[in-house]
N, C-alpha and C positions, 0 to 999 in steps of 0.2 A: 228499473231493469239494471243489472251490472254489464255496462258494455265491455270492460277489460275481461270480465270472465268468460263472457259470451266467446269473443274472438281468441282467447287464450287458451279454450277448452281444447285439448288434444282431439276431440272427436270431431269438433266443429271444425278444427283445420284440416283434418282428414277429409271432410266431407266437402269443403271448399277446393281441397287439392284435387279429388275427384271429379270435381263439377268443372275446373279450368281444363284438366287432361282431357276430358270428353269433349268439351267445345273446341279446343285446339285440333283434336283428331280429326272431329267432323269437318272442321273448317278446311284442315289441309285435304282430305279427299274431296270436299266439294269445291275447292280451288281448282284442282284438275278439270273436273265437271265444268265450270264455269268457264276456263281457258278454252275449251274446245266446244262452246257456245250451247251447251245444254241447259234446257229451262230448270230442271231441277240442281242446282250447282251449289255454290260458295254458303248460302245462308239456309237452306233446305238442309243439306248434309249435316251443318254445324248443329242446326236443331233437333234433328232427329238423335244425332248421339247424345247430345244433351238432355232431352227428354228420356231416352231409355236409361242413362245414367241416374236420373231421377228417380225412375220409377224402382229400379234395383236399390237404390239407399233406403227406399221405403221397407224393403224385405230385411236388408242388412242390418239396419239399424232400428229392428222392429222394437226394442226394448226402451227406446228412447220415445216412443209415442203410447208404447202399450207397456208401462211399467208391471202391471199384473201378468205379465204373460208368464213368470217364472213362479207364480202362486196359483195358478190354475190349471185345469188342464186340456187348455186349447193349444194345439200345435199348428204351426204354420209351414209351409212349405215354400221357399223360395223360387223354384223351379218352375211352380206355376204362373208366378210374375213373367219370367222370362217366356214362357210358352205363349202367354197373351200378348206380350209385346211383340213376338215375330209374326203372330199372326194377324194384328192389326197394322204393322209393318207393311204386310204382304198387300194389302189393300192399298196403300201410299203407293208403294213400287208400281202395281197395276196402272196408277193413273199417269205413269210415265211412258208408258208404251201406247205407240200410236200406230194405227196400219192406215197406210197412204196406198191405196190400189192394191197391189201384190208385195208392197214393200213393209216390212214390220220395222220401226225405230223404236228406240229407247230400251232395249233390253238390256244394255252394260248399265246404263244409269239406273234402272229397277234393281239390278244386282248389286250395284256399288251402295244403294240406299239400304239394302238388306244388311250387306255386311257391315255397313256403318253401324247401325242397329245393334250388331250382334257384339262390335266393339264396344259399344257405347254400355251394353249389360257388362262386359268384363271390366271396364272401368269403374263402372258402380259397384262391383262386388271386391274391387282392389286388386285384380289381377293385372299388374302394371306389365309385366313382362309378356304375357300374351299379348296383350292389348297392342302395345307397341310393336312388336313383330308382326302381327297382323296388319296394323297400319302401314308399315314398311312393304310388306308382301302385296298388300291393296294398291297402294301408289306405284309398285313396282308393275303390277299388272295391267293397270291402266295406262301407264306411261311408256315402258320400256315394252312390254307386250304389244303394244300398239305399234311401236317402231319396227319389231320383227314381224308382225302381221302383215305391215304395208310392203314388205319386203321378200313374202313367201310368194313364189310363182302360184296364182290362180287364175282361173277364169272369171270374167267380168260380165254379170249380169243386169239386165236392164227391162224394165216394162215399157214397151213401145206401143204407142197408139197412134195411126195414122188415118185421116179422114179424108175422103174425095167427096166429089159429087157424084149422086148416084147414076146420073148417064155419063159421065166420064172417069170412071175409077181406073186403077191400074190393075191388070192383070195378075192373078197370084203366082203364076210363073213367073212374070216380069218382076214382081216384088221380090220372090225369093232369090232371083238371080241379082237384083240390085243389091241386096244385103250380103249375097256370098261375095260381091266385088270388094265390099268395105270388112270383109273377115267374119261376118256375121252367120252365124246359125239359129234356126227357131227352135225354141225348147216347146213351145204350145201355140196354137193359133185358134183365136175366136173371130167371128164375123158378128155384124151388126148393120142394119139398115132400117133406117128411120125414113119412111114415106112422107112424114108431115114435115119435116124440116129438109128432106132432100137430099140425105147424104148416106154414103157408105162407109163402113169404117171397119180395117183390122184391128186388132188388140192382139197383142201376143208377148211373150217373155223372150228375148233375143240374147246370145251370149257370143263374148267374142275372147281372144287370148289376152287382150289389155283393153283399158279403158279408154284410149286416147283414141281409139277407133269411132267411139260416139260422137266426138265431135265433128270428125269428118264425115259421118252421115249427116249430121244436124246441118253442115253447111250445105251439102248437097240438095236436102230436101226444101231448103229455102229459097232454092233456083228453081224447083219445080213448079210452075203455075196451077198443075192438076191438082196438088196439095193443098187443101182448105186448111187443115190444121194438123198439126202433130204434137206428141209428148214423147219425150224419151226420160223417162227415170231409171238411175241406176238403184240396183236392188241392194243397200247397204245398210250396216245399223248407223 
């Protein structure tokens, strides 16, 4: 094999440049996810973008592996590859979405994986400018928009579960009054009685005007002997 010709071939150089660009783009987006502690981060996004770029190169340079293409009646549609890629990436993105009680997490990471795959497709077909602009906009959405989102006035929601002894439970009216004193209102309320374990449980979604109220509520609940167990889980991405 002529290695010099292999590396000096303009087509091979273009392919190498697209693969490196795809890896860099995916890594940049994944780095932001890793920085914020997401399980699908640096390596996942880099591999997603690289893999989609590889698959699109199969269609862009199909004459390299199918020389008879121009001498037969066979036709190929590169858009079918893109459709298949995005369908498959949907399953990968779905794996990052987790439901914990009433809280759903991982939606932003799933969306970042999906758009990383789309950018990989752009790099694979050689659309560098749209790929670059998309990368900048994606990073801006994940970082700058996070800063904006954290400063937009919004209500704080939490999944609240509190458990008492079945014979020494807090009255519902008293519990509502206690939550109101800390600035919380109840969005919905469920009851549970376990006769075998001997406990009575309130399960609800509560809301307040700021998240700091949750800490004060938790501190107060720790001082109540009648509370056997409680859980206060913010509902956020």
